[in-house]
N, C-alpha and C positions, 0 to 999 in steps of 0.2 A: 822757448821753454827752457826752463831751468831744472836740472836734476837736483832733487833734494835728497841728499844722503843723510841718513839718521846720525844724529849727533850722539856720541857715546859720552855719557856723563857719569859721574860717581853715583848720582841719584838713580839712574837707570840700572846700573850694575847692582846696587843694593836692593832695589825692588825685585829684580830677577832672582837674586840669591834668596830673598825672603820667601818667594813663592816656591822655590825648590826645597827649602828647608822645612816648610810646612808639611810637605808630603813625607818627609823622612820618618817621623814617628809612626805613621800609618804603615809604611813599608816594613819598618822594624817589627811592628806588632804582627803583621801578616807572616813574616819570616819566623817569628817565635811561635805563632800558632801552628804553622806547618811542621816545625821541628818537634813540638809537643805531640802532635798527631802521629808523626812518624815514629817517635820513641814509644808511644803507647801501642802502636801496631806491632812493633818489634818485640815488645815485652809481654805480649799476650801468650799465655800458656797454650800448649797444643790442644788441650781439652776444650778451649773456648775459641779456637781459630779453625783453620781449614780452608779458608777462602770463601768466595762468593758461592752461594748455593749449597754449602755444606750443612749437614745436620748431625746430631749426636743420637745414637741408639743406646738406650740404657738397658743394663742387665740382659745382654743377648749374646749371640755367638754367630760366627760366619755362616753356618748352615741355615739358621733362621733368617738371617739378613738376605742371603741369596735366594732362598725360597720366597720370601716376601717380594723381592725385586722381580722374580719370575712371575708373580701374580699381578703386580702393579703395572709394569711397563707394557705388556700386551694390550691393556685397556686403552692405551694412547697410541696404538699403531706401531709399536716397537717389537722387534723380534730378537731373540737371543743371538748374539754373535759369538762371543767366547767367554769362558770362565777360567780364570787363573786362581784356582782355589788356594788359599783362603784370602788372597789380597785384592782381587778385583773381578768384576763381571762387566761385560760390554753388551750394549743393545744397539740395533740399527733401525732406522726408519728409512725405508727405501724410497727413492725418488721424492725427497722432501722438496716441496714447492719453493720454500724460501731459499734453500741451498741451491736449487736449480737456477733461480733468478740471479742470485748473488755470485755464484762461482761456476755454474754450468755453462754449457754451450749446446747447440743443436745436436741432438742424438747422443748426448753425454749426460745421462742422469746422475744426479748427486745423491749420496746417502749421508744422512746425519747420524753420526755414531757418538754415543755417550758412554764413557767408561766410568763406572762407579768404583772408586778406590775405597777399600775397607781398611782402616787403620785402627789398631787397638790403642786405647787410651789407658795409660798406666794407672793402677790403683783400683782395679775392679773389672767388671765384665762389660764395660762401655766401649763403644766403637764410634769412630768418626767416619761418615760417608762423605766423600768429596767427589764432585763431578769433574770430568775432563771431556771437552766436546771437540769433535773433529768433523770435517767434511771429507767425504771419501769419493773419489772418482773411480769408476770401474770396480766397484765393490764386488768381492768374491772371485775376481779373475786373477788367478795365480800369476804373479810376476808383473801384472799391469796395474794392480790396485795402488792408488796414490792417496795418502792420508795427510791432511793438513790440519794442525791444531788451530782452534779459533781463540779469539781474545777471551779472557776470563769472564767478561760480561755475559757471554752466552751461557755460562754455567748457571746464572741466576734463574733461567727459565725452568731448570730442573729441580729447584728447591721444593715446589709442591709435590712432585713425584717422590723425591727423596724423603719428604716428611711423611708421606703415606707408607713408604717402606719402613721408616723408623717406627711408626705407630703399630704396624703389623708385627714387626720383629721384636719390639721392646717387651721385656718381661719373660723372654724365652729361657733365660738363665744360661749358665755355662754349659759346655758340651755335655 
């Protein structure tokens, strides 16, 4: 038997170069699209941003927003955890099944905590509600509570609840 080693010719080299160069415009186009997207995200004003799950409450105040949140969240199994007036309010869902499966262990129930941040938007009585989601081990046990922030994709599940809060609190006017 004879080993056939590939013969490298100018034709083979040119053919390989052409196939690589054909993909170059596509790569450049994707890079340009990504940079355009990134620039657009960085240039978005606060009134139209806030992240995944955020909503805007128009013509309202923190009292009305917190009161609306205290009405909406218990309907979905959440209890009030803390209120840091006027900037945020937190709710817990004890022994959340999804959190227990993903982060818990035997005999260690997990609590899902959502913190609703209330940010005033300049130029009126509008506010941005932004969620921050955590899983909590040993919730309520002083000194042993362990809180871990979750990836921002978890914030999206709270958009419908935040929208209900916004609907109830909108139109309440300034203090």
